C-alpha positions as CSV (number, residue, x, y, z in Angstrom):
1,M,-61.6,-7.6,-0.5
2,N,-62.1,-6.3,-4.2
3,F,-59.7,-5.5,-6.5
4,K,-59.2,-1.8,-6.0
5,N,-58.2,-2.3,-2.0
6,Y,-55.8,-5.1,-2.7
7,K,-54.1,-2.8,-5.2
8,T,-53.5,-0.1,-2.6
9,I,-52.0,-2.5,-0.1
10,F,-49.9,-4.0,-2.6
11,C,-48.8,-0.5,-3.9
12,T,-48.2,0.9,-0.3
13,A,-46.4,-2.6,1.0
14,A,-43.9,-2.1,-2.2
15,A,-43.6,2.1,-1.9
16,V,-42.2,0.9,2.0
17,T,-40.3,-1.7,0.6
18,F,-38.7,0.4,-1.5
19,L,-38.3,3.4,1.0
20,G,-36.7,0.9,3.3
21,A,-34.2,-0.6,0.9
22,A,-33.3,3.3,-0.2
23,A,-33.0,3.9,3.5
24,F,-30.6,1.1,4.1
25,C,-28.5,1.8,0.9
26,G,-28.4,5.7,1.8
27,F,-27.1,4.5,5.4
28,K,-24.5,2.1,4.2
29,I,-23.2,4.5,1.7
30,Y,-23.2,7.4,4.3
31,S,-21.5,4.9,6.7
32,H,-18.8,4.2,4.1
33,Y,-17.8,7.5,3.4
34,Q,-17.8,8.5,7.1
35,Q,-15.5,5.5,7.8
36,I,-13.1,6.5,4.9
37,D,-13.1,10.2,6.5
38,E,-12.4,8.9,9.9
39,Q,-9.5,6.6,8.7
40,T,-8.2,9.3,6.6
41,E,-8.2,11.5,9.8
42,A,-6.3,8.3,11.7
43,F,-3.7,8.4,9.5
44,A,-3.0,11.9,9.6
45,E,-2.8,11.7,13.6
46,I,-0.2,8.4,12.8
47,A,1.7,10.6,10.7
48,E,1.8,13.7,13.4
49,V,3.4,10.9,15.9
50,V,6.1,10.2,13.4
51,E,6.7,13.7,12.4
52,N,6.5,15.0,16.1
53,A,8.8,12.3,17.7
54,E,11.5,13.1,19.6
55,P,15.1,12.1,18.5
56,E,16.5,10.0,21.1
57,E,20.1,9.0,21.8
58,E,20.0,5.2,21.5
59,P,22.2,3.4,24.4
60,P,25.1,1.1,23.9
61,R,23.1,-2.5,23.2
62,D,23.9,-6.2,22.5
63,K,23.3,-6.6,18.8
64,D,21.4,-9.7,19.5
65,T,18.5,-8.0,20.9
66,P,15.7,-8.7,19.1
67,V,13.2,-5.8,17.7
68,S,10.3,-7.4,19.6
69,E,11.4,-5.9,22.7
70,G,11.3,-2.5,21.6
71,E,15.4,-2.3,20.6
72,D,16.8,-0.9,17.9
73,I,13.8,0.8,16.8
74,L,14.1,4.5,15.3
75,A,12.6,6.6,17.9
76,K,10.0,8.0,15.2
77,Y,8.5,4.9,15.1
78,K,8.8,3.3,18.5
79,E,5.6,4.3,19.9
80,L,3.7,3.1,16.7
81,Y,5.4,-0.2,16.9
82,L,4.6,-0.6,20.6
83,Q,0.7,0.0,19.3
84,N,1.0,-2.6,16.3
85,E,4.0,-4.9,16.0
86,D,2.5,-5.8,12.6
87,M,4.2,-2.5,11.5
88,V,7.6,-3.1,9.7
89,G,8.1,0.0,8.0
90,W,7.0,3.7,6.7
91,I,6.8,4.6,2.9
92,A,6.4,8.1,1.8
93,I,6.7,10.1,-1.6
94,D,7.2,13.6,-1.6
95,G,4.3,15.5,-3.7
96,T,1.7,13.0,-3.0
97,S,-0.6,12.1,-0.3
98,I,1.8,8.8,0.3
99,N,3.2,9.1,3.9
100,Y,2.2,5.7,5.5
101,P,2.9,2.8,7.9
102,V,3.8,-0.2,6.3
103,M,2.5,-3.7,7.8
104,Q,3.2,-7.5,7.5
105,S,1.1,-10.2,8.5
106,R,2.5,-13.5,7.6
107,N,0.1,-15.8,9.2
108,S,-2.7,-13.8,7.5
109,P,-1.2,-12.5,4.3
110,N,-3.7,-9.8,3.1
111,F,-5.3,-9.0,6.4
112,Y,-4.4,-5.3,5.9
113,L,-6.3,-5.1,2.8
114,K,-9.3,-4.4,4.7
115,H,-8.1,-3.8,8.2
116,S,-6.9,-0.3,10.0
117,F,-3.7,0.1,11.5
118,E,-6.0,-0.5,14.9
119,K,-7.0,-3.8,13.2
120,E,-10.4,-2.8,12.8
121,Y,-12.4,-3.4,9.3
122,S,-11.4,-0.5,6.7
123,D,-12.1,-0.1,3.2
124,L,-8.7,1.7,3.1
125,G,-6.6,-0.8,4.5
126,V,-2.7,0.1,5.1
127,P,-0.3,-0.5,2.9
128,Y,1.4,-4.0,3.3
129,I,4.0,-5.9,2.3
130,Q,3.6,-9.6,0.4
131,E,3.6,-12.3,3.1
132,D,7.1,-14.4,1.4
133,C,9.2,-10.9,1.6
134,D,11.8,-10.6,4.2
135,L,12.9,-7.5,4.8
136,A,16.4,-8.3,5.7
137,T,17.1,-10.7,2.7
138,S,14.7,-10.1,-0.2
139,D,15.9,-9.1,-3.4
140,N,12.5,-7.3,-3.8
141,L,9.9,-6.0,-1.5
142,I,6.3,-6.1,-3.2
143,I,3.7,-3.4,-1.4
144,Y,0.7,-3.2,-2.0
145,G,-1.9,-0.1,-1.6
146,H,-5.5,0.6,-2.6
147,H,-6.3,3.1,-5.3
148,M,-8.9,5.4,-3.4
149,K,-11.4,7.8,-5.1
150,N,-10.4,10.2,-2.5
151,G,-6.7,10.4,-3.6
152,T,-5.6,8.6,-0.5
153,M,-3.4,5.4,0.1
154,F,-1.5,4.6,-3.0
155,T,-3.5,6.6,-5.4
156,G,-0.8,9.1,-5.7
157,L,1.3,6.5,-7.6
158,M,-1.0,7.0,-10.8
159,D,0.6,10.4,-11.0
160,Y,3.9,8.1,-12.0
161,E,1.6,7.8,-15.3
162,S,3.3,11.3,-16.3
163,R,6.7,11.2,-17.3
164,K,6.8,15.4,-16.3
165,F,5.8,14.1,-12.7
166,Y,8.4,11.4,-12.6
167,E,11.3,13.9,-13.4
168,G,10.2,15.9,-10.0
169,H,9.7,12.6,-8.2
170,K,12.3,10.3,-8.8
171,T,12.7,9.2,-5.3
172,I,10.5,7.2,-2.9
173,H,11.5,6.8,0.7
174,F,11.0,3.5,2.4
175,D,12.2,3.1,5.9
176,T,12.3,-0.2,8.1
177,L,11.9,0.0,11.8
178,T,15.5,0.4,12.2
179,K,17.0,2.2,8.9
180,T,15.9,5.0,6.6
181,A,16.6,4.6,3.2
182,D,15.8,6.2,-0.3
183,Y,14.9,4.3,-3.5
184,E,15.5,5.7,-7.2
185,V,12.3,4.8,-9.4
186,I,13.7,2.6,-12.6
187,A,10.1,1.7,-14.0
188,V,6.6,2.3,-14.4
189,F,4.2,-0.1,-16.1
190,K,0.9,-1.0,-16.2
191,T,-0.3,-4.9,-16.3
192,T,-2.9,-7.3,-15.4
193,V,-3.6,-9.8,-12.6
194,Y,-5.7,-13.0,-12.4
195,D,-5.0,-14.0,-15.9
196,D,-2.6,-15.8,-18.2
197,T,-1.7,-12.2,-20.2
198,G,-0.3,-10.0,-17.6
199,F,3.2,-10.0,-15.9
200,K,3.5,-11.7,-12.7
201,Y,5.8,-9.4,-11.2
202,Y,4.4,-10.4,-7.7
203,L,6.1,-13.8,-8.1
204,F,9.3,-12.3,-7.8
205,A,11.1,-11.7,-4.4
206,N,14.0,-13.6,-4.2
207,A,16.3,-14.2,-7.2
208,E,17.9,-17.7,-7.1
209,T,20.4,-16.6,-9.7
210,E,21.8,-13.5,-11.3
211,E,19.8,-14.4,-14.5
212,D,16.3,-14.2,-12.5
213,F,17.1,-10.9,-11.1
214,Q,18.0,-9.6,-14.5
215,A,15.3,-11.1,-16.3
216,Y,12.9,-9.2,-13.5
217,V,14.6,-5.9,-14.0
218,D,14.2,-6.3,-18.0
219,E,10.8,-7.2,-18.1
220,C,10.1,-4.2,-15.7
221,K,12.0,-1.9,-18.1
222,A,10.6,-3.2,-21.4
223,L,6.9,-2.6,-19.9
224,S,7.8,0.9,-18.6
225,L,5.5,3.5,-19.8
226,Y,8.9,5.8,-20.5
227,D,12.6,5.1,-20.2
228,T,14.0,6.2,-16.7
229,G,17.6,5.9,-17.7
230,V,18.0,4.1,-14.5
231,D,19.1,0.4,-14.3
232,A,19.8,-2.2,-11.5
233,E,22.2,-4.9,-11.3
234,Y,22.3,-7.9,-9.2
235,G,22.7,-7.3,-5.5
236,D,20.8,-4.3,-5.4
237,K,17.9,-4.0,-3.3
238,L,14.4,-3.5,-4.8
239,I,11.0,-2.2,-3.7
240,T,7.6,-2.8,-6.2
241,L,4.5,-0.6,-5.2
242,S,1.3,-2.0,-6.6
243,T,-2.0,-0.4,-6.9
244,C,-5.2,-0.8,-9.0
245,E,-5.7,0.7,-12.5
246,Y,-9.2,0.9,-13.6
247,S,-8.7,1.3,-17.3
248,R,-8.8,-2.5,-17.8
249,T,-10.3,-5.3,-15.9
250,N,-7.9,-6.3,-12.9
251,G,-5.5,-3.8,-14.0
252,R,-2.6,-2.6,-11.7
253,L,-0.1,-0.1,-12.2
254,V,3.3,-1.1,-10.9
255,V,6.1,1.3,-9.9
256,V,9.5,-0.3,-9.3
257,A,12.7,1.0,-7.5
258,K,16.3,0.3,-6.3
259,K,17.8,1.2,-3.1
260,V,20.0,4.1,-3.4
261,A,23.9,2.9,-1.9
262,E,24.2,4.4,1.6
């Protein structure tokens, strides 16, 4: 075989390899965006289940009846809970795309980072509560959600960078399966994770003392992008919403809110 033929074969093989790699990458990209579109549509259908649920009159029941038997659950969440018992609540913020179920999987803490409501692999994941948080007793419920380029999941939290947006969206709706509740935003801040310089907000779920609680609130307000004029005191229940923030490596945008008295 002369050099010319060898060169032709080599170039042909290289071209085939390149085209194959390009086709594979194209397929992966197409599959990624197709999955995102499918999951976005699935979340819309999940929201419709909640919105269209018929209110029902709850019969008298024993207070000790466990939620796992389907009792005590608000009518609008009952169907979804029966589909997936990892569901522990629902979060919504008016004027954003945030309107999702909230999950918790203590035996597999970050499961819903990359899994759908149907427990299948998903780049969108589902908003979920940190594993060491107890919905009934914790002082602070830490809820994570992705920052997606298509504007879904917790991307809407980024709007809170603007004080003007905050002024029109001071309330976050977070329901457990059994009770509805509103939370008032007290602070919005940026920080980093996986380093020694960022505020480790994710370590605070339960206050051992009043001083611990106040120290957390004070740090959140000190870091806040603006003064909301809203404070919290020991005994208040908090939620801390966290999503990725891309202006720095391992950045996070965090919104902290306190439960409004019933």
